[in-house]
N, C-alpha and C positions, 0 to 999 in steps of 0.2 A: 746530294743536291736538294732533295726535298726537305730535309731537315734545315738546311741553310735558308731556303726560301720561307719556311715557317717562322724561323727566328727573325728574319727581316720584316715580314708582315706583322708579327707580334710587336716588335720594337716600334715600327712606324705607327701602328694603331695606338699603342700606349702614349707615344709622343704627341699625336694629334689630339688626344683627349685632354691634354694639359695646355691651357691657354698660355701659360708662361713659356712652354716649349715652342709654341707656334710663333709667339712674339720674338723669342730669342733666335730661332733658327730661320724663320721665313721673313719676318718684317724688319728685323734689326738691320740687315744689309742695306735697306732703302734709306736709313737715316743718313749714312754717309753721302748718298746721292743728293739728298735735299740740302745737307750742310754745304756741299760743294756748289750747288746751284745758287743758294742764297748768299754765300760768302762772295761769290763772283758777280752777284747782282744781275743774273741773266746774261744774255749774249747780245743785247741790243746796243747800238751805237749811241754815244752821248753827243747832244748838241750843246756847244759852248755859247753862252749868252754874253755878248760884249756890248757894253754901253759906251757911246762916244760923245764927249763934250767938245764941240767945235767952236772955239772962240773967235776964229777969223774965217771969213768966207772968201778964200782965195783958191786959185786953181790947184795948187799942190795939196792943200788941205782937203779939197773935194775929191781929188784923185786918190788920196790915201784912204778916205772913207770908202770909196768904191772898191778899192783893193781889198779892204777888210770884208766887204760884203761878198766878194768873189771867192773867199776861202771856203773850203768844204767843211761841213758840220759846224758851221758858225752862223749865229743869228745876231745881226747888228741892229741896234736901236739908238737913235739920237736922244741925248739927255741934256737937261739944264744942270748947271753946277750945283744947284740946291737939291737935286734929286740923287746925287751920288750916294750919300750915306744910306738913304732909304732903300735904294735899289740893291745895294750890296748886302745890307743886313737882312732884307726879306728874301734874298736868293733869286730875285728877278734878274739880276746881272751877276755873272761870275767874275767879271773884271770890268773896269772902266778906264778908257783911254782919253786923256785930255790933250787936245791940240791947242796950245795956248797962242796968245798974240806974239807974232814974230817967228812963228813956226816956218813959214815959207822962206823968209829972209835968211834964217839960220841955215837952211838947206842950200840955198843959193850961194851962200858963203862957204859951203863945204864943211860946215861944223854943225851937224844936226843938234837941235835943242828945242826947248819949249814943248816938250812932250813928256807926259807923265802917265804911268800905268799903275793902277791900284787894284788889289784883290785881297780878299780875306781868306781865300782858299790856298794861298801859298804858291810855291814854285811849280806845282803840278799844272797850274793854269798859266801863270805868268811866263814860264819858260817856253811853253808852246806858242803863245802869241808873240813873244819876243823873237823867236827863231824865224818867223815869217815876216813880221812887221819891220824889224830892224834890218833885215836883209834888203827889203824893198827900199827903205829910207837911205841906207848906205849906198845903194846903187845910184840913186838920184844925186846924192852928195858927191859921189865920184864923178858924175857927169858935170856937176858944177865946177869941180876942181880942174877938170880937163878943159872946160870952157874959159877958165881964167878971167871970170867976170864979164865975158862978152855975152850979153843977153841973147843976141841973134844966134850965136853958135849953140848956146845952151838950149834954146827953144827947138832948134833943128834936131840936135841929138836926142833931146827928150821926146820929141814927137816920134822919132824912129824907134826909141825904146818902148814907147806905148803901143806902137803898131809894128812889131817885128815881122820881117819877111819870112823868117823860118816858121814853118807850120809844124805844130806838134800834135800828134794823136795820142790821147791819153786813154789808158784802159785801167779799170779798177780791179785789183786783185783782192780776193777775200782773205781777211786776216783770221787765220785759224789758231793763232797762238793761245787766245783765251779759251777756246773750246778744248784744245789739247791739255791745257792746265786743269780745266774742270774734269776732263776724262781721267787724268792721272790721279787727281785728288779723290775722285769717286772710286776708282779701282783700288787706290791705296787703302781707303776705309774698308772696301770689300775684302781685301786680302787679310786685314786684321780680323774682321768678323769671321772669315773662313777658318782662320787659325783657332779662334775662340770656340767656334761651333764644333770643330773637329775634336778639340780637347774635351768639351762638355759631353759630346756623344760617346767618346771613348771612356769617359769616366763612368758611364753606365755599367761597364764591366766591374769596376771597383765597388760601385753602389750595390750591385747585385751580389757581390761577394760578402759585403758587410751585412746585408739582410738575409744571407744564406740561400737566396734564390739560385745563385750560380751552381751551388753544390747539388741542389735538387735536380737541376737540369742535367748535370753530369751523371746522375743516376739513371738517366734515360739513354737511348742510343746516340744522343748528341754528345760529341766530345769537345775538348777545349779548342782544337783547331777550327772546327765548324763554327763554334761560338764567336771566335775572333774574326773569321772571314765574314760572318753575317754582320758584325759590327762595322767592318770596313765598308761593306756594301751599303749599309744604312748611311754612313758618312758620305759616300759618293752620291747617293740619291739626293740627300739634302743639299749638298753643294751644287749639284746640277740645277736644282730648283732655284737656289740663291743666285747663281750666275745668270740663268735665263731670265729670271724675274728682273734683275738689275738691268740687263741689256734692253729688255722690252720697255721698262720705265724710262730709261735714258732716251730711247727713241721717241717715246710719247712726249717728253718735255723738250725734245729737240736739242739734246746734247749729242752732237755728231762725234762719232768715234774717229773719223778721218782715217779709217781702215775698215776692211770688210768685217762684219760681225762674226762670221764663222772663224776668222783668224783669232779674234779676241776670245771666242769660246774655247778654242784649242789651247791657247796659252793658259787660261784659267783652269781648264780641266787638268792640265799637266801640273799646275801648282797645287790643285786639290790633293794630288798624290803626295806632294811634299807635306802639306798640312796634316794629312792623315798619318803619314810616317812619323812626323814630329810628335803627334798626339800619342801614338803607340809607344814612343820612347818615354814620354812622361809617365804613363801608367806602368811601364815596365820598371822604372826606378822608384816610383812612389808606392808606399805601402797603404795609402788611404786616399780618399777623395780630397781631403784638406791639403795633404802633401802634394797631390797632383795639381790642384788649383794654384798652390804657391809656386810650383815650378813653372807653370804656364805664365803666371803674372810676372815672374822674374825674367822671362825671355821674350814673350810676345810683344808687349808694348815697347820696351826699349829697342828691340831689333827693328820693329816697324818704323820707329822714330828715326833711327840711324840710316835705314835703307831708303828713306825718301817717300814714305807712304803719305805723310801729312804735309810736307813742303819739299821743294826741290833739294836734292842732295848737294847741289853745287854751292849752296850758301853755307854749308857746314865746313869746319876746319878740314884741312887735308888729311889729318890723321884719321878722322871719323869717316872720310870718304874712302880711305883704304880699307877700313873695317867693313864698310858697306859691300865691298867686292866679295866678301866671304858670306854674305847673307842671301838666301834664295829670293826674298822679296825684291831686292835690288835688281836681280836678273829678270824678274817678271816685268818690272817697270821699264828697264832698259830695252827689253824686247819690244814692248808696246811703243816706246818712243821711236825706235828704229823703223818699225812698220809704219808709224804715222808720218815719218819723214820720207817715205817712199821706197824703203828697202823691201825686197821680195821675201816671202816666207822662207824659201830655201836658203837665203843668204844669212839667216839668223839660226841656222841649225845648231851652231855651237852653244847658243843660249839654251836651246831646248835640251841638249845633251847635259849641260851643267845642271839644269833643274831636275832632270831624270836621275842624275848622279846623286843629288841631294836626297831625293826620295829613296833611292836604293840604299844609300848609307843609313838613313834613318830606320828603314825597315830591317836592315841587317843587324843594326845595333839592338833593336827591339827583340828580334828573334834570338840573338845571342844572349841577351839578358834573361829572357824567358827560359831558355834552355839551361842556363847556368844556375838559375835560382831553384833551390831544392825545397823551398817553403811550400807547404800545402796551400798557402793563400795565393799562389801564382798558377798560371794556366798550364804550362807545358812541362 
């Protein structure tokens, strides 16, 4: 045990002396966090700016403007027709609604018209406004059709519509979908960095063989098994630092996990075993650092892509979704999603067993390959 601890300390000391290693193993995981934060534009709600051109001063036109002002996350300002282009091009208005002459009469006839909606931001804005405004207008037009041209009947029904007897109590629910997306994207980048870090740290074994340091160590009481165990422990230490640092920074920038932090820590620690096991497989089959790097590049990025580390797996073709089921990264992200949706930790035990099975298979393959290889350039 003393020999193993000495090897761990020596490897960590050497790694910390290298600025490149510190950036790669400690700071790189934070890049994914900031990419996710910037690509989602933070977590603040957006205020929609609506300009209204009211060409007639009638009761229904005024009520329509008041309805727009009552919408949540909307700021309404009255404009002149000459201001439309300037307000839209400068971004001071996201869309402009024009209530033209004859607007009230068209609604009273049951055929809404003389209304125009303009936006340079496309359907993302116009569809939101239409869904509320057109529903309101169509309700009034329906009242007009029921009244069959009788102004007294229309006014009575319309007055009741404006002041309903039914009392509604509204409660605001927090929309966590954006934060969940940011969490999945951040953890997706972290998963890829963990795989790359495990591969780079495991390549130390091959590098020290190439420069003959490995064989000099074996001339001491240190044997090959102690050497490999020390490398695995270094991997674990580095990954724990990566995981904890990422979770702390996520908390500082207010990216909520929507699940207990300790559960996220457990999930990622289990995956760290998978990452280390995979790294050991690559160096077991590779005869040099260049071959090991090639193997890692061949598997890490494509599998992370397919498993949904960079974008939701649901948008991919069904065939790729089936392939994702056989990748450990997918099971990490699926476990996180279930826990974010309210599942208990004990209810996702199967996911943990699958991840542990991946780790066990990787380690067994590595051990088998080491034991079968008779070359003096391998460890066991």
